[in-house]
N, CA, C and O atoms as a Tinker XYZ file with bonds, in Angstrom:
   360  protein
     1  N   -108.222000   48.599000   17.565000    73     2
     2  CA  -109.604000   48.619000   17.135000    64     1     3
     3  C   -110.097000   50.064000   17.284000    63     2     4     5
     4  O   -109.950000   50.678000   18.340000    81     3
     5  N   -110.672000   50.578000   16.227000    73     3     6
     6  CA  -111.140000   51.970000   16.286000    64     5     7
     7  C   -112.480000   52.039000   17.020000    63     6     8     9
     8  O   -113.144000   51.018000   17.202000    81     7
     9  N   -112.881000   53.261000   17.446000    73     7    10
    10  CA  -114.106000   53.402000   18.246000    64     9    11
    11  C   -115.362000   52.848000   17.568000    63    10    12    13
    12  O   -116.223000   52.286000   18.245000    81    11
    13  N   -115.481000   52.994000   16.263000    73    11    14
    14  CA  -116.671000   52.464000   15.576000    64    13    15
    15  C   -116.708000   50.945000   15.645000    63    14    16    17
    16  O   -117.766000   50.351000   15.852000    81    15
    17  N   -115.553000   50.321000   15.472000    73    15    18
    18  CA  -115.483000   48.861000   15.551000    64    17    19
    19  C   -115.788000   48.385000   16.968000    63    18    20    21
    20  O   -116.493000   47.395000   17.165000    81    19
    21  N   -115.251000   49.100000   17.947000    73    19    22
    22  CA  -115.507000   48.741000   19.350000    64    21    23
    23  C   -117.007000   48.841000   19.661000    63    22    24    25
    24  O   -117.575000   47.960000   20.307000    81    23
    25  N   -117.635000   49.914000   19.197000    73    23    26
    26  CA  -119.065000   50.097000   19.439000    64    25    27
    27  C   -119.876000   48.998000   18.750000    63    26    28    29
    28  O   -120.835000   48.480000   19.321000    81    27
    29  N   -119.493000   48.646000   17.534000    73    27    30
    30  CA  -120.186000   47.572000   16.811000    64    29    31
    31  C   -120.039000   46.243000   17.558000    63    30    32    33
    32  O   -120.990000   45.465000   17.638000    81    31
    33  N   -118.855000   45.986000   18.099000    73    31    34
    34  CA  -118.643000   44.754000   18.855000    64    33    35
    35  C   -119.461000   44.762000   20.144000    63    34    36    37
    36  O   -120.009000   43.734000   20.542000    81    35
    37  N   -119.542000   45.913000   20.789000    73    35    38
    38  CA  -120.368000   46.027000   21.998000    64    37    39
    39  C   -121.835000   45.759000   21.668000    63    38    40    41
    40  O   -122.525000   45.084000   22.431000    81    39
    41  N   -122.316000   46.280000   20.541000    73    39    42
    42  CA  -123.698000   46.032000   20.123000    64    41    43
    43  C   -123.931000   44.542000   19.879000    63    42    44    45
    44  O   -124.986000   44.011000   20.225000    81    43
    45  N   -122.954000   43.877000   19.288000    73    43    46
    46  CA  -123.054000   42.439000   19.036000    64    45    47
    47  C   -123.139000   41.676000   20.358000    63    46    48    49
    48  O   -123.936000   40.748000   20.497000    81    47
    49  N   -122.318000   42.073000   21.321000    73    47    50
    50  CA  -122.332000   41.407000   22.625000    64    49    51
    51  C   -123.676000   41.619000   23.314000    63    50    52    53
    52  O   -124.193000   40.700000   23.949000    81    51
    53  N   -124.243000   42.803000   23.200000    73    51    54
    54  CA  -125.558000   43.060000   23.798000    64    53    55
    55  C   -126.617000   42.160000   23.164000    63    54    56    57
    56  O   -127.486000   41.636000   23.860000    81    55
    57  N   -126.546000   41.981000   21.845000    73    55    58
    58  CA  -127.496000   41.061000   21.182000    64    57    59
    59  C   -127.304000   39.628000   21.683000    63    58    60    61
    60  O   -128.276000   38.899000   21.876000    81    59
    61  N   -126.058000   39.232000   21.891000    73    59    62
    62  CA  -125.781000   37.884000   22.389000    64    61    63
    63  C   -126.275000   37.719000   23.828000    63    62    64    65
    64  O   -126.783000   36.658000   24.190000    81    63
    65  N   -126.128000   38.753000   24.640000    73    63    66
    66  CA  -126.660000   38.695000   25.999000    64    65    67
    67  C   -128.184000   38.616000   25.978000    63    66    68    69
    68  O   -128.780000   37.928000   26.806000    81    67
    69  N   -128.822000   39.321000   25.031000    73    67    70
    70  CA  -130.279000   39.214000   24.854000    64    69    71
    71  C   -130.663000   37.779000   24.516000    63    70    72    73
    72  O   -131.608000   37.232000   25.085000    81    71
    73  N   -129.931000   37.174000   23.591000    73    71    74
    74  CA  -130.197000   35.784000   23.216000    64    73    75
    75  C   -130.045000   34.861000   24.418000    63    74    76    77
    76  O   -130.846000   33.948000   24.618000    81    75
    77  N   -129.013000   35.106000   25.212000    73    75    78
    78  CA  -128.782000   34.283000   26.398000    64    77    79
    79  C   -129.930000   34.429000   27.394000    63    78    80    81
    80  O   -130.391000   33.438000   27.960000    81    79
    81  N   -130.390000   35.657000   27.609000    73    79    82
    82  CA  -131.535000   35.880000   28.498000    64    81    83
    83  C   -132.766000   35.139000   27.992000    63    82    84    85
    84  O   -133.475000   34.497000   28.767000    81    83
    85  N   -133.018000   35.232000   26.685000    73    83    86
    86  CA  -134.183000   34.552000   26.101000    64    85    87
    87  C   -134.070000   33.037000   26.246000    63    86    88    89
    88  O   -135.059000   32.364000   26.536000    81    87
    89  N   -132.879000   32.506000   26.048000    73    87    90
    90  CA  -132.671000   31.060000   26.187000    64    89    91
    91  C   -132.907000   30.617000   27.625000    63    90    92    93
    92  O   -133.562000   29.602000   27.863000    81    91
    93  N   -132.380000   31.366000   28.577000    73    91    94
    94  CA  -132.551000   30.993000   29.978000    64    93    95
    95  C   -134.017000   31.127000   30.400000    63    94    96    97
    96  O   -134.505000   30.335000   31.206000    81    95
    97  N   -134.709000   32.111000   29.867000    73    95    98
    98  CA  -136.136000   32.263000   30.146000    64    97    99
    99  C   -136.896000   31.048000   29.627000    63    98   100   101
   100  O   -137.800000   30.540000   30.291000    81    99
   101  N   -136.524000   30.592000   28.445000    73    99   102
   102  CA  -137.166000   29.416000   27.869000    64   101   103
   103  C   -136.902000   28.174000   28.719000    63   102   104   105
   104  O   -137.809000   27.373000   28.942000    81   103
   105  N   -135.675000   28.011000   29.190000    73   103   106
   106  CA  -135.349000   26.872000   30.049000    64   105   107
   107  C   -136.166000   26.943000   31.336000    63   106   108   109
   108  O   -136.685000   25.929000   31.802000    81   107
   109  N   -136.277000   28.120000   31.898000    73   107   110
   110  CA  -137.051000   28.294000   33.129000    64   109   111
   111  C   -138.519000   27.921000   32.911000    63   110   112   113
   112  O   -139.133000   27.281000   33.764000    81   111
   113  N   -139.075000   28.319000   31.774000    73   111   114
   114  CA  -140.471000   27.968000   31.454000    64   113   115
   115  C   -140.633000   26.460000   31.317000    63   114   116   117
   116  O   -141.640000   25.901000   31.751000    81   115
   117  N   -139.647000   25.799000   30.717000    73   115   118
   118  CA  -139.726000   24.345000   30.551000    64   117   119
   119  C   -139.661000   23.641000   31.894000    63   118   120   121
   120  O   -140.370000   22.662000   32.125000    81   119
   121  N   -138.806000   24.141000   32.780000    73   119   122
   122  CA  -138.734000   23.553000   34.119000    64   121   123
   123  C   -140.064000   23.727000   34.839000    63   122   124   125
   124  O   -140.549000   22.793000   35.477000    81   123
   125  N   -140.657000   24.910000   34.741000    73   123   126
   126  CA  -141.951000   25.160000   35.383000    64   125   127
   127  C   -143.028000   24.243000   34.815000    63   126   128   129
   128  O   -143.895000   23.771000   35.552000    81   127
   129  N   -142.979000   23.989000   33.519000    73   127   130
   130  CA  -143.962000   23.082000   32.905000    64   129   131
   131  C   -143.792000   21.660000   33.427000    63   130   132   133
   132  O   -144.773000   20.969000   33.704000    81   131
   133  N   -142.545000   21.233000   33.557000    73   131   134
   134  CA  -142.292000   19.889000   34.102000    64   133   135
   135  C   -142.775000   19.817000   35.549000    63   134   136   137
   136  O   -143.353000   18.813000   35.966000    81   135
   137  N   -142.535000   20.887000   36.314000    73   135   138
   138  CA  -143.023000   20.922000   37.698000    64   137   139
   139  C   -144.549000   20.819000   37.735000    63   138   140   141
   140  O   -145.107000   20.099000   38.562000    81   139
   141  N   -145.211000   21.535000   36.842000    73   139   142
   142  CA  -146.678000   21.479000   36.783000    64   141   143
   143  C   -147.160000   20.082000   36.394000    63   142   144   145
   144  O   -148.107000   19.565000   36.988000    81   143
   145  N   -146.522000   19.476000   35.412000    73   143   146
   146  CA  -146.903000   18.128000   34.999000    64   145   147
   147  C   -146.683000   17.121000   36.121000    63   146   148   149
   148  O   -147.427000   16.151000   36.266000    81   147
   149  N   -145.645000   17.374000   36.907000    73   147   150
   150  CA  -145.331000   16.439000   37.988000    64   149   151
   151  C   -146.325000   16.530000   39.145000    63   150   152   153
   152  O   -146.366000   15.637000   39.991000    81   151
   153  N   -147.109000   17.576000   39.191000    73   151   154
   154  CA  -148.147000   17.658000   40.235000    64   153   155
   155  C   -149.087000   16.457000   40.099000    63   154   156   157
   156  O   -149.489000   15.866000   41.101000    81   155
   157  N   -149.433000   16.101000   38.870000    73   155   158
   158  CA  -150.302000   14.938000   38.636000    64   157   159
   159  C   -149.532000   13.622000   38.732000    63   158   160   161
   160  O   -150.054000   12.620000   39.222000    81   159
   161  N   -148.299000   13.638000   38.265000    73   159   162
   162  CA  -147.501000   12.406000   38.241000    64   161   163
   163  C   -146.988000   12.031000   39.622000    63   162   164   165
   164  O   -146.934000   10.851000   39.971000    81   163
   165  N   -146.619000   13.015000   40.393000    73   163   166
   166  CA  -146.102000   12.818000   41.746000    64   165   167
   167  C   -144.847000   11.951000   41.784000    63   166   168   169
   168  O   -144.716000   11.080000   42.644000    81   167
   169  N   -143.929000   12.189000   40.855000    73   167   170
   170  CA  -142.661000   11.455000   40.842000    64   169   171
   171  C   -141.705000   12.128000   41.827000    63   170   172   173
   172  O   -141.319000   13.283000   41.650000    81   171
   173  N   -141.337000   11.391000   42.853000    73   171   174
   174  CA  -140.486000   11.932000   43.900000    64   173   175
   175  C   -139.155000   12.453000   43.404000    63   174   176   177
   176  O   -138.660000   13.481000   43.868000    81   175
   177  N   -138.584000   11.735000   42.459000    73   175   178
   178  CA  -137.279000   12.149000   41.934000    64   177   179
   179  C   -137.358000   13.536000   41.303000    63   178   180   181
   180  O   -136.423000   14.326000   41.427000    81   179
   181  N   -138.467000   13.837000   40.628000    73   179   182
   182  CA  -138.656000   15.175000   40.050000    64   181   183
   183  C   -138.977000   16.194000   41.136000    63   182   184   185
   184  O   -138.471000   17.316000   41.111000    81   183
   185  N   -139.809000   15.805000   42.081000    73   183   186
   186  CA  -140.156000   16.708000   43.179000    64   185   187
   187  C   -138.927000   17.117000   43.980000    63   186   188   189
   188  O   -138.847000   18.236000   44.485000    81   187
   189  N   -137.973000   16.203000   44.090000    73   187   190
   190  CA  -136.751000   16.485000   44.838000    64   189   191
   191  C   -135.765000   17.345000   44.048000    63   190   192   193
   192  O   -135.120000   18.228000   44.613000    81   191
   193  N   -135.647000   17.091000   42.755000    73   191   194
   194  CA  -134.600000   17.738000   41.967000    64   193   195
   195  C   -134.979000   19.036000   41.281000    63   194   196   197
   196  O   -134.133000   19.911000   41.099000    81   195
   197  N   -136.238000   19.170000   40.898000    73   195   198
   198  CA  -136.635000   20.343000   40.111000    64   197   199
   199  C   -136.563000   21.673000   40.859000    63   198   200   201
   200  O   -136.146000   22.667000   40.264000    81   199
   201  N   -136.947000   21.739000   42.128000    73   199   202
   202  CA  -136.862000   23.047000   42.795000    64   201   203
   203  C   -135.444000   23.635000   42.811000    63   202   204   205
   204  O   -135.260000   24.832000   42.593000    81   203
   205  N   -134.462000   22.792000   43.067000    73   203   206
   206  CA  -133.075000   23.277000   43.060000    64   205   207
   207  C   -132.664000   23.722000   41.662000    63   206   208   209
   208  O   -132.019000   24.757000   41.495000    81   207
   209  N   -133.038000   22.935000   40.667000    73   207   210
   210  CA  -132.714000   23.288000   39.283000    64   209   211
   211  C   -133.382000   24.602000   38.897000    63   210   212   213
   212  O   -132.764000   25.463000   38.270000    81   211
   213  N   -134.651000   24.749000   39.280000    73   211   214
   214  CA  -135.394000   25.973000   39.000000    64   213   215
   215  C   -134.675000   27.177000   39.626000    63   214   216   217
   216  O   -134.506000   28.214000   38.985000    81   215
   217  N   -134.264000   27.023000   40.861000    73   215   218
   218  CA  -133.580000   28.102000   41.571000    64   217   219
   219  C   -132.249000   28.469000   40.897000    63   218   220   221
   220  O   -131.925000   29.648000   40.753000    81   219
   221  N   -131.493000   27.463000   40.492000    73   219   222
   222  CA  -130.204000   27.714000   39.844000    64   221   223
   223  C   -130.371000   28.442000   38.503000    63   222   224   225
   224  O   -129.639000   29.387000   38.211000    81   223
   225  N   -131.319000   28.005000   37.708000    73   223   226
   226  CA  -131.547000   28.645000   36.413000    64   225   227
   227  C   -132.067000   30.070000   36.620000    63   226   228   229
   228  O   -131.661000   30.993000   35.913000    81   227
   229  N   -132.963000   30.242000   37.589000    73   227   230
   230  CA  -133.479000   31.574000   37.887000    64   229   231
   231  C   -132.344000   32.497000   38.335000    63   230   232   233
   232  O   -132.286000   33.657000   37.926000    81   231
   233  N   -131.456000   31.985000   39.164000    73   231   234
   234  CA  -130.309000   32.785000   39.609000    64   233   235
   235  C   -129.427000   33.156000   38.417000    63   234   236   237
   236  O   -128.959000   34.291000   38.322000    81   235
   237  N   -129.201000   32.217000   37.521000    73   235   238
   238  CA  -128.419000   32.497000   36.318000    64   237   239
   239  C   -129.069000   33.560000   35.452000    63   238   240   241
   240  O   -128.387000   34.430000   34.910000    81   239
   241  N   -130.375000   33.491000   35.323000    73   239   242
   242  CA  -131.107000   34.491000   34.544000    64   241   243
   243  C   -130.970000   35.877000   35.171000    63   242   244   245
   244  O   -130.794000   36.870000   34.465000    81   243
   245  N   -131.052000   35.934000   36.483000    73   243   246
   246  CA  -130.876000   37.215000   37.169000    64   245   247
   247  C   -129.480000   37.782000   36.934000    63   246   248   249
   248  O   -129.326000   38.981000   36.703000    81   247
   249  N   -128.468000   36.927000   36.993000    73   247   250
   250  CA  -127.083000   37.371000   36.777000    64   249   251
   251  C   -126.890000   37.886000   35.352000    63   250   252   253
   252  O   -126.251000   38.916000   35.143000    81   251
   253  N   -127.440000   37.173000   34.380000    73   251   254
   254  CA  -127.326000   37.610000   32.986000    64   253   255
   255  C   -128.051000   38.935000   32.794000    63   254   256   257
   256  O   -127.556000   39.813000   32.087000    81   255
   257  N   -129.205000   39.089000   33.407000    73   255   258
   258  CA  -129.964000   40.341000   33.291000    64   257   259
   259  C   -129.179000   41.506000   33.888000    63   258   260   261
   260  O   -129.134000   42.590000   33.306000    81   259
   261  N   -128.567000   41.284000   35.038000    73   259   262
   262  CA  -127.750000   42.325000   35.667000    64   261   263
   263  C   -126.556000   42.686000   34.794000    63   262   264   265
   264  O   -126.248000   43.862000   34.598000    81   263
   265  N   -125.890000   41.667000   34.274000    73   263   266
   266  CA  -124.733000   41.899000   33.413000    64   265   267
   267  C   -125.137000   42.643000   32.148000    63   266   268   269
   268  O   -124.424000   43.541000   31.701000    81   267
   269  N   -126.267000   42.279000   31.573000    73   267   270
   270  CA  -126.788000   42.945000   30.383000    64   269   271
   271  C   -127.016000   44.425000   30.667000    63   270   272   273
   272  O   -126.624000   45.287000   29.881000    81   271
   273  N   -127.650000   44.704000   31.793000    73   271   274
   274  CA  -127.935000   46.094000   32.161000    64   273   275
   275  C   -126.636000   46.882000   32.380000    63   274   276   277
   276  O   -126.502000   48.006000   31.896000    81   275
   277  N   -125.701000   46.302000   33.097000    73   275   278
   278  CA  -124.432000   46.977000   33.368000    64   277   279
   279  C   -123.636000   47.207000   32.082000    63   278   280   281
   280  O   -123.055000   48.274000   31.886000    81   279
   281  N   -123.614000   46.207000   31.218000    73   279   282
   282  CA  -122.847000   46.339000   29.986000    64   281   283
   283  C   -123.503000   47.347000   29.043000    63   282   284   285
   284  O   -122.809000   48.073000   28.332000    81   283
   285  N   -124.832000   47.394000   29.035000    73   283   286
   286  CA  -125.531000   48.382000   28.213000    64   285   287
   287  C   -125.186000   49.790000   28.686000    63   286   288   289
   288  O   -124.970000   50.683000   27.867000    81   287
   289  N   -125.133000   49.992000   29.991000    73   287   290
   290  CA  -124.733000   51.295000   30.527000    64   289   291
   291  C   -123.290000   51.625000   30.127000    63   290   292   293
   292  O   -122.987000   52.758000   29.754000    81   291
   293  N   -122.414000   50.637000   30.206000    73   291   294
   294  CA  -121.015000   50.808000   29.799000    64   293   295
   295  C   -120.926000   51.199000   28.331000    63   294   296   297
   296  O   -120.182000   52.107000   27.960000    81   295
   297  N   -121.693000   50.503000   27.505000    73   295   298
   298  CA  -121.704000   50.775000   26.066000    64   297   299
   299  C   -122.206000   52.188000   25.783000    63   298   300   301
   300  O   -121.620000   52.910000   24.977000    81   299
   301  N   -123.287000   52.577000   26.445000    73   299   302
   302  CA  -123.855000   53.905000   26.224000    64   301   303
   303  C   -122.897000   55.005000   26.660000    63   302   304   305
   304  O   -122.785000   56.034000   25.995000    81   303
   305  N   -122.211000   54.792000   27.771000    73   303   306
   306  CA  -121.210000   55.759000   28.230000    64   305   307
   307  C   -120.061000   55.845000   27.222000    63   306   308   309
   308  O   -119.575000   56.933000   26.916000    81   307
   309  N   -119.640000   54.703000   26.719000    73   307   310
   310  CA  -118.576000   54.680000   25.716000    64   309   311
   311  C   -118.990000   55.496000   24.486000    63   310   312   313
   312  O   -118.193000   56.265000   23.949000    81   311
   313  N   -120.220000   55.324000   24.052000    73   311   314
   314  CA  -120.702000   56.048000   22.880000    64   313   315
   315  C   -120.689000   57.561000   23.136000    63   314   316   317
   316  O   -120.270000   58.334000   22.275000    81   315
   317  N   -121.140000   57.972000   24.303000    73   315   318
   318  CA  -121.155000   59.403000   24.636000    64   317   319
   319  C   -119.732000   59.945000   24.717000    63   318   320   321
   320  O   -119.431000   61.008000   24.173000    81   319
   321  N   -118.862000   59.206000   25.400000    73   319   322
   322  CA  -117.484000   59.651000   25.593000    64   321   323
   323  C   -116.695000   59.708000   24.286000    63   322   324   325
   324  O   -115.720000   60.452000   24.190000    81   323
   325  N   -117.097000   58.945000   23.293000    73   323   326
   326  CA  -116.352000   58.861000   22.034000    64   325   327
   327  C   -117.141000   59.419000   20.858000    63   326   328   329
   328  O   -116.852000   59.101000   19.704000    81   327
   329  N   -118.122000   60.237000   21.145000    73   327   330
   330  CA  -118.987000   60.782000   20.097000    64   329   331
   331  C   -118.173000   61.472000   18.998000    63   330   332   333
   332  O   -118.485000   61.338000   17.815000    81   331
   333  N   -117.147000   62.199000   19.383000    73   331   334
   334  CA  -116.314000   62.913000   18.414000    64   333   335
   335  C   -115.707000   61.951000   17.390000    63   334   336   337
   336  O   -115.695000   62.227000   16.191000    81   335
   337  N   -115.206000   60.824000   17.886000    73   335   338
   338  CA  -114.552000   59.843000   17.012000    64   337   339
   339  C   -115.569000   59.049000   16.190000    63   338   340   341
   340  O   -115.276000   58.602000   15.081000    81   339
   341  N   -116.747000   58.886000   16.743000    73   339   342
   342  CA  -117.773000   58.099000   16.063000    64   341   343
   343  C   -118.445000   58.851000   14.932000    63   342   344   345
   344  O   -118.973000   58.242000   14.001000    81   343
   345  N   -118.428000   60.175000   15.010000    73   343   346
   346  CA  -119.080000   60.963000   13.964000    64   345   347
   347  C   -118.118000   61.391000   12.852000    63   346   348   349
   348  O   -118.545000   61.901000   11.816000    81   347
   349  N   -116.832000   61.180000   13.075000    73   347   350
   350  CA  -115.854000   61.520000   12.031000    64   349   351
   351  C   -115.978000   60.536000   10.883000    63   350   352   353
   352  O   -116.205000   59.346000   11.097000    81   351
   353  N   -115.828000   61.038000    9.659000    73   351   354
   354  CA  -115.819000   60.169000    8.499000    64   353   355
   355  C   -114.399000   59.742000    8.225000    63   354   356   357
   356  O   -113.452000   60.505000    8.416000    81   355
   357  N   -114.265000   58.517000    7.777000    73   355   358
   358  CA  -112.930000   57.996000    7.508000    64   357   359
   359  C   -112.681000   57.909000    6.017000    63   358   360
   360  O   -111.603000   57.489000    5.595000    81   359
């Protein structure tokens, strides 16, 4: 795979990680909404299960965010290190 193709694939992966972050954020918001609704309902089964679920999804979101940041740095370094190959015309 040539450097331009590798960079394009890295950009695609970054977009996919963005999508994953957005999806997990949406799931977290839905869990919070259910928790808020349950304040009035007072269903014990939800009160018992939702905090753990909220914590797990939040932890997953943090991990994806960290991975996104690290991979973006990796991608940017790759682009700088391969600038010569990326600017050549084929």
